[in-house]
VEXDREN-2710 file (C-alpha; in Angstrom, 1 decimal):
% VEXDREN-2710
k/r/px/py/pz
1/UNK/50.7/-74.2/22.2
2/UNK/48.7/-71.8/20.0
3/UNK/49.9/-70.9/16.5
4/UNK/49.7/-67.1/17.3
5/UNK/52.0/-67.5/20.4
6/UNK/54.5/-69.6/18.5
7/UNK/54.6/-67.2/15.5
8/UNK/54.9/-64.2/17.8
9/UNK/57.8/-65.8/19.7
10/UNK/59.6/-66.7/16.4
11/UNK/59.1/-63.2/15.1
12/UNK/60.4/-61.6/18.3
13/UNK/63.4/-63.9/18.1
14/UNK/64.1/-62.8/14.5
15/UNK/63.7/-59.2/15.4
16/UNK/66.0/-59.4/18.4
17/UNK/68.6/-61.2/16.2
18/UNK/68.4/-58.4/13.7
19/UNK/68.7/-55.8/16.3
20/UNK/71.7/-57.5/17.8
21/UNK/73.4/-57.8/14.4
22/UNK/72.6/-54.2/13.5
23/UNK/74.2/-53.0/16.8
24/UNK/77.2/-55.2/16.4
25/UNK/77.9/-54.0/12.9
26/UNK/77.1/-50.5/13.9
27/UNK/77.1/-48.9/10.4
28/UNK/73.4/-47.9/10.4
29/UNK/72.0/-45.0/12.4
30/UNK/69.9/-46.0/15.4
31/UNK/66.6/-45.0/13.8
32/UNK/67.4/-47.2/10.8
33/UNK/68.3/-50.1/13.1
34/UNK/65.0/-49.8/15.0
35/UNK/63.0/-49.4/11.8
36/UNK/64.6/-52.5/10.4
37/UNK/63.8/-54.4/13.6
38/UNK/60.1/-53.5/13.3
39/UNK/60.2/-54.4/9.6
40/UNK/61.8/-57.8/10.3
41/UNK/59.2/-58.5/13.0
42/UNK/56.2/-57.6/10.7
43/UNK/57.6/-59.6/7.8
44/UNK/58.4/-62.6/9.9
45/UNK/54.9/-62.6/11.4
46/UNK/53.4/-62.5/7.9
47/UNK/55.6/-65.4/6.8
48/UNK/55.6/-67.5/9.9
49/UNK/51.9/-67.4/10.8
50/UNK/50.6/-69.7/8.0
51/UNK/53.7/-72.0/8.2
52/UNK/53.4/-72.4/12.0
53/UNK/49.6/-72.8/11.9
54/UNK/49.9/-75.6/9.3
55/UNK/52.7/-77.3/11.2
56/UNK/50.8/-77.3/14.5
57/UNK/47.6/-78.5/12.9
58/UNK/49.4/-81.3/11.1
59/UNK/51.3/-82.3/14.3
60/UNK/48.1/-82.5/16.4
61/UNK/46.2/-84.6/13.9
END
């Protein structure tokens, strides 16, 4: 599995979890919930890319 694919999957999962929680709580306007979803996706990509890359390289060695 490539690190980019793993990081993207992890980030999509985090963004979907955020979207589900934002809809469940329901206090934020829809635009804020979608903006937060995009923000969570971008930040989780930034954080997970080096972590997943290192984990996969270490595991394959």
